[in-house]
C-alpha positions as MATLAB code, in Angstrom:
seq = 'MALGAMIGLACTRAKGDAAGFPLPAVDVPATGVEAGTSRASAVLAGGCFWCTEAVFEQIPGVLDVVSGYAGDTAETAKYDIVKTGRTRHAEVIRIDYDPAVVSYGKLLKVFFSIAHDPTQLNRQGGDIGPQYRSAIFYANDVERDVAGAYIKQLDEAGVFPDPIVTTLEKLEAFYMAEDYHQDYAQINPDQPYVAHAALPKRDKAKKLAEKMKAEQAEKEAAAKQDTGAAEGQAQTQPQPEAKPDAGAKE';
ca = [
      10.466   -5.530   19.448;
      13.443   -4.313   21.475;
      12.428   -3.406   25.019;
      14.529   -0.260   24.930;
      12.509    1.073   22.010;
       9.048    0.378   23.377;
       8.068    3.892   24.406;
       7.116    5.463   21.152;
      10.413    5.539   19.293;
      10.453    2.543   17.009;
       8.072    3.742   14.288;
       8.916    7.388   13.873;
       6.393    9.704   12.277;
       6.755   10.050    8.529;
       7.626   13.559    7.452;
       5.069   13.705    4.633;
       1.452   14.813    5.067;
      -0.898   12.204    3.613;
      -3.578   14.674    2.478;
      -1.241   16.722    0.304;
       1.248   13.986   -0.491;
       1.715   13.496   -4.252;
       0.455   10.394   -5.999;
       2.866    8.518   -8.261;
       3.052    9.965  -11.753;
       3.510    6.372  -12.983;
       1.348    3.502  -11.710;
       0.552   -0.121  -12.438;
      -2.346   -0.126  -14.925;
      -5.574   -1.863  -13.917;
      -7.377   -1.492  -17.248;
     -10.415   -3.719  -17.571;
     -10.250   -4.964  -13.986;
     -13.574   -5.045  -12.140;
     -13.862   -4.798   -8.366;
     -13.907   -8.179   -6.672;
     -12.582  -10.100   -9.664;
      -8.844  -10.025   -9.035;
      -6.257  -10.048   -6.281;
      -2.697   -8.706   -6.223;
       0.008   -8.521   -3.579;
       2.670   -6.039   -2.528;
       5.524   -6.763   -0.106;
       6.919   -3.781    1.792;
       9.424   -3.275    4.621;
       9.162   -0.183    6.764;
      10.490   -1.026   10.207;
       8.335   -2.747   12.799;
       5.718   -4.870   11.061;
       3.288   -4.292   13.917;
       3.153   -0.652   12.816;
       2.987   -1.080    9.050;
       0.373   -3.816    9.356;
      -1.860   -1.558   11.471;
      -1.647    1.177    8.823;
      -2.514   -0.862    5.750;
      -5.368   -2.738    7.427;
      -7.308    0.556    7.262;
      -6.961    1.202    3.529;
      -9.967    0.605    1.228;
      -9.284   -2.157   -1.265;
      -6.852   -3.974    1.025;
      -8.101   -7.529    1.499;
      -5.532   -8.846    3.968;
      -2.230   -7.875    5.568;
       0.221  -10.520    6.772;
       3.391   -9.862    8.766;
       6.471  -11.801    7.725;
      10.063  -11.823    6.543;
      11.767  -11.443    3.164;
      15.339  -11.248    1.943;
      16.918  -14.487    3.133;
      16.239  -18.193    3.547;
      13.386  -20.158    5.088;
      15.763  -21.514    7.729;
      16.483  -18.013    9.057;
      12.908  -16.708    8.785;
      12.304  -16.861   12.513;
      11.860  -13.857   14.771;
      14.494  -14.888   17.306;
      17.035  -15.080   14.476;
      15.894  -12.080   12.422;
      15.921   -9.742   15.436;
      19.677  -10.231   15.821;
      20.238   -8.311   12.578;
      22.609  -11.008   11.341;
      20.446  -12.212    8.454;
      19.464  -10.528    5.198;
      15.807  -10.644    6.220;
      13.698   -7.557    6.764;
      10.478   -7.400    8.730;
       7.888   -7.053    5.980;
       4.174   -7.111    5.355;
       2.408   -8.742    2.441;
      -0.550   -6.640    1.366;
      -3.213   -8.518   -0.575;
      -5.381   -5.993   -2.391;
      -8.032   -5.494   -5.063;
      -6.339   -3.522   -7.886;
      -9.727   -2.273   -9.095;
     -10.213   -0.438   -5.793;
      -6.682    0.610   -4.819;
      -3.646    0.676   -7.081;
      -0.078   -0.368   -6.347;
       0.944    3.274   -6.619;
      -1.632    4.386   -4.061;
      -0.328    1.754   -1.653;
       3.152    3.199   -2.134;
       1.777    6.647   -1.306;
       0.546    5.289    2.034;
       3.884    3.556    2.545;
       5.892    6.747    2.103;
       3.488    9.262    3.668;
       2.213    7.412    6.753;
       3.671    3.961    7.344;
       7.309    4.882    7.975;
      10.162    7.347    7.450;
      11.952    6.361    4.221;
      14.950    8.582    4.961;
      16.218    6.491    7.900;
      18.894    3.962    6.946;
      18.626    0.522    8.562;
      16.389    1.757   11.341;
      13.047    3.236   12.296;
      13.395    5.391   15.372;
      14.550    3.212   18.260;
      14.437   -0.006   16.232;
      17.928   -0.298   14.787;
      19.375   -2.850   12.382;
      19.062   -3.975    8.752;
      15.965   -5.978    9.637;
      14.195   -2.623   10.078;
      15.327   -1.175    6.748;
      13.071    0.608    4.308;
      12.620   -1.648    1.271;
      10.211   -2.473   -1.514;
      10.307   -6.119   -2.557;
       9.135   -6.077   -6.163;
       7.564   -9.135   -7.782;
       8.108   -8.040  -11.393;
       9.678   -5.360  -13.565;
       6.526   -3.234  -13.594;
       6.461   -2.935   -9.793;
      10.194   -2.189   -9.790;
       9.820    0.561  -12.380;
       6.803    2.150  -10.680;
       8.549    2.151   -7.288;
      11.803    3.508   -8.727;
      10.027    6.265  -10.611;
       8.085    7.261   -7.478;
      11.210    7.477   -5.339;
      12.832    9.675   -7.991;
       9.672   11.811   -8.172;
       9.568   12.353   -4.400;
      13.293   13.126   -4.177;
      13.187   15.608   -7.055;
      10.145   17.319   -5.527;
      11.928   17.661   -2.172;
       9.033   16.059   -0.318;
      11.410   14.951    2.445;
      14.244   17.056    3.872;
      16.673   14.147    3.409;
      17.172   11.692    0.532;
      15.036    8.559    0.445;
      17.092    5.457    1.269;
      14.439    2.864    0.412;
      15.969   -0.073   -1.439;
      14.367   -1.981   -4.306;
      14.891   -5.708   -3.820;
      13.607   -8.576   -5.945;
      11.149  -10.706   -4.029;
      12.447  -14.259   -3.926;
      10.087  -15.509   -1.233;
       7.798  -14.273    1.523;
       7.799  -16.115    4.839;
       4.878  -15.623    7.188;
       5.860  -14.524   10.698;
       4.846  -16.354   13.848;
       1.136  -16.339   14.716;
       1.553  -14.008   17.685;
       2.810  -11.249   15.374;
      -0.322  -11.258   13.213;
      -2.796   -8.392   13.873;
      -0.645   -7.518   16.871;
      -1.667   -3.865   17.176;
      -5.338   -4.712   16.760;
      -5.201   -7.373   19.460;
      -2.893   -5.456   21.841;
      -3.858   -1.755   21.583;
      -2.819   -1.040   25.195;
       0.701   -2.423   24.834;
       3.016    0.614   25.347;
       4.936    0.191   22.088;
       1.703   -0.160   20.118;
      -0.050    2.733   21.866;
       2.797    5.181   21.235;
       4.109    3.999   17.880;
       1.478    2.102   15.893;
      -1.848    3.647   16.871;
      -1.055    7.252   15.840;
      -0.137    5.969   12.391;
      -3.236    3.788   12.288;
      -5.385    6.816   13.091;
      -3.762    8.829   10.283;
      -4.487    5.939    7.936;
      -8.124    5.885    9.041;
      -8.498    9.565    8.132;
      -6.912    8.970    4.749;
      -9.176    5.946    4.234;
     -12.288    8.058    4.791;
     -11.051   10.529    2.186;
     -10.329    7.698   -0.262;
     -13.819    6.249    0.270;
     -15.430    9.644   -0.361;
     -13.409   10.119   -3.553;
     -14.335    6.628   -4.754;
     -18.031    7.273   -4.065;
     -17.879   10.528   -6.049;
     -16.119    8.754   -8.902;
     -18.706    5.972   -8.990;
     -21.591    8.482   -8.855;
     -20.097   10.476  -11.723;
     -19.589    7.313  -13.791;
     -23.182    6.251  -13.138;
     -24.435    9.678  -14.146;
     -22.395    9.610  -17.354;
     -23.709    6.141  -18.178;
     -27.298    7.252  -17.576;
     -26.838   10.337  -19.742;
     -25.334    8.278  -22.565;
     -28.192    5.781  -22.432;
     -30.760    8.582  -22.426;
     -29.116   10.223  -25.423;
     -29.130    6.938  -27.310;
     -32.855    6.503  -26.668;
     -33.700    9.998  -27.947;
     -31.784    9.643  -31.203;
     -34.183    9.603  -34.206;
     -34.454    6.142  -35.715;
     -33.997    5.825  -39.500;
     -37.115    5.012  -41.508;
     -37.313    1.422  -42.692;
     -36.829    1.042  -46.413;
     -39.461   -0.933  -48.277;
     -38.514   -4.437  -49.320;
     -37.484   -4.344  -52.946;
     -39.411   -7.563  -53.578;
     -42.584   -6.459  -51.799;
     -45.689   -5.217  -53.594;
     -46.579   -1.540  -53.163;
];
């Protein structure tokens, strides 16, 4: 990251409050998917990938988060080149997640409410340039439509004081960033940039994660109770009397 932006400016606080932030009215369906049986990915750009990675590593259902680049060629997917702002690459994270535990739409809620400020054009705080733009790299039409509908929903609701400038870009390829960028905030919590920019967001994500876990536990308990009640009702239903065999002797 740029040395001039190290003291707490690069990943500005998102203006939304995660607890009361609206969920998407439209989401990617996960009908019939059981926990632990499938894996999906989302690629998001929200400024410094040290910050966004630290946020999404806290979210229940997230299996892995990898920092990288998207938007340009493999030849230019190198930090020393991307940081110049002269490529079409953005700093991104690839979020591998279990869609039975957390949906694509819920990940977008975290993206808009905690991970970054989607109203800043080609920057996040002191990190300036198109490589720090707010973007959603969609893998298919469903992701594109869900993301577009959510942006429209948030803008129409006036959740942010300024219009959202997040772009929707087709994902052509994801390029993993250099090893030293991976889990950077986790490994370097005392680094000034991380301490002032990434960790406050990480801590907000941890609080949201606890709330999500509690809601999931309540949902599972309710489902178990409903299943038990249905089974009990089935067992108490009177069984029809067996009819005598027409060919049997009385």
